[in-house]
C-alpha distance (Angstrom), angle and dihedral (degrees) to the residues before:
residue distance angle dihedral
M1 . . .
V2 3.80 . .
L3 3.80 118.8 .
K4 3.79 123.6 -148.4
S5 3.76 128.6 -173.7
G6 3.81 98.1 -142.8
D7 3.81 114.6 -148.5
R8 3.80 95.3 -18.0
T9 3.80 111.6 117.8
A10 3.77 137.0 167.8
S11 3.78 134.2 -179.4
W12 3.82 92.6 -107.6
Y13 3.80 98.9 52.7
R14 3.77 140.8 27.8
W15 3.77 138.8 177.3
D16 3.80 119.4 -118.0
G17 3.79 102.2 -172.3
A18 3.81 105.4 -61.9
D19 3.82 92.0 -18.5
L20 3.79 124.2 94.8
V21 3.82 117.5 -143.8
L22 3.81 114.1 -159.4
Q23 3.80 134.1 -169.5
L24 3.80 108.2 -145.2
H25 3.78 136.7 -168.6
V26 3.80 105.2 -153.1
Q27 3.81 122.6 -153.6
P28 3.83 109.3 -165.5
R29 3.82 122.3 -163.2
A30 3.80 91.7 29.4
S31 3.79 119.3 161.1
R32 3.83 90.8 -117.8
E33 3.79 137.0 15.3
G34 3.75 126.0 -117.7
L35 3.77 147.7 92.5
G36 3.77 115.5 -71.4
E37 3.76 140.1 -179.6
V38 3.77 127.6 -36.6
T39 3.82 112.8 -97.2
A40 3.79 132.7 -174.0
H41 3.82 87.3 -88.4
G42 3.80 97.6 47.6
L43 3.76 138.8 -90.2
K44 3.81 111.7 -11.3
A45 3.80 115.8 -122.9
R46 3.81 115.7 -167.3
L47 3.80 115.4 -155.0
T48 3.80 129.7 -177.2
A49 3.82 90.7 -154.1
A50 3.80 122.3 99.1
P51 3.81 119.3 -112.0
A52 3.81 92.5 -115.5
E53 3.80 132.9 111.8
G54 3.81 93.1 -5.9
E55 3.81 94.3 -60.3
A56 3.81 94.1 127.9
N57 3.81 92.8 46.5
E58 3.80 90.9 51.6
A59 3.82 90.7 47.0
L60 3.82 88.8 49.9
R61 3.82 91.2 53.1
K62 3.82 90.3 50.5
L63 3.81 92.6 47.9
L64 3.80 93.7 48.5
A65 3.81 92.3 44.8
R66 3.80 89.4 53.6
E67 3.83 95.2 44.5
F68 3.82 95.4 46.2
R69 3.83 94.7 35.0
V70 3.79 97.1 -125.4
P71 3.81 132.4 123.0
K72 3.82 116.0 -90.0
S73 3.80 87.5 -113.8
D74 3.83 88.3 66.8
I75 3.83 91.6 61.4
E76 3.81 112.3 86.4
L77 3.80 122.8 -174.3
E78 3.81 102.8 -143.0
R79 3.82 100.0 174.0
G80 3.78 139.8 5.9
A81 3.80 103.4 40.8
S82 3.81 91.8 159.0
G83 3.81 101.2 30.4
R84 3.78 139.8 66.9
H85 3.80 93.9 -114.0
K86 3.78 109.9 73.8
Q87 3.77 140.2 171.0
V88 3.79 116.7 -147.9
R89 3.78 133.8 -178.3
I90 3.79 118.8 -144.8
R91 3.78 112.0 -162.2
A92 3.82 112.2 -135.9
P93 3.83 100.2 -27.5
R94 3.80 113.2 -144.6
H95 3.80 95.4 -158.7
L96 3.81 135.1 28.3
P97 3.81 121.9 -145.0
P98 3.83 117.7 -130.4
Q99 3.82 93.1 -95.8
L100 3.83 89.1 66.8
K101 3.78 99.3 41.3
P102 3.81 118.9 100.1
A103 3.78 116.6 -104.5
E104 3.78 114.2 -108.0
């Protein structure tokens, strides 16, 4: 099942066909992992991994794969490999976390 958001758009995410492109603000060495609030730089992703030798990027791929229910191979880091501000593409997400669901 492929989810689409319809006409809903925001500055920190967009749909490209069935793919979701996200702007993320990554916080490495956090006390707990998970997706947080939306900041001026995008959706906050808290990671317990250190920002060394690609550990945080790998932890980010695992977190996003779990949250969007896709294989890690469907998470592509498009920009920001060495910074806190990243752009990722999620191929055909099967689930949307609460931050992306329309308000009722």
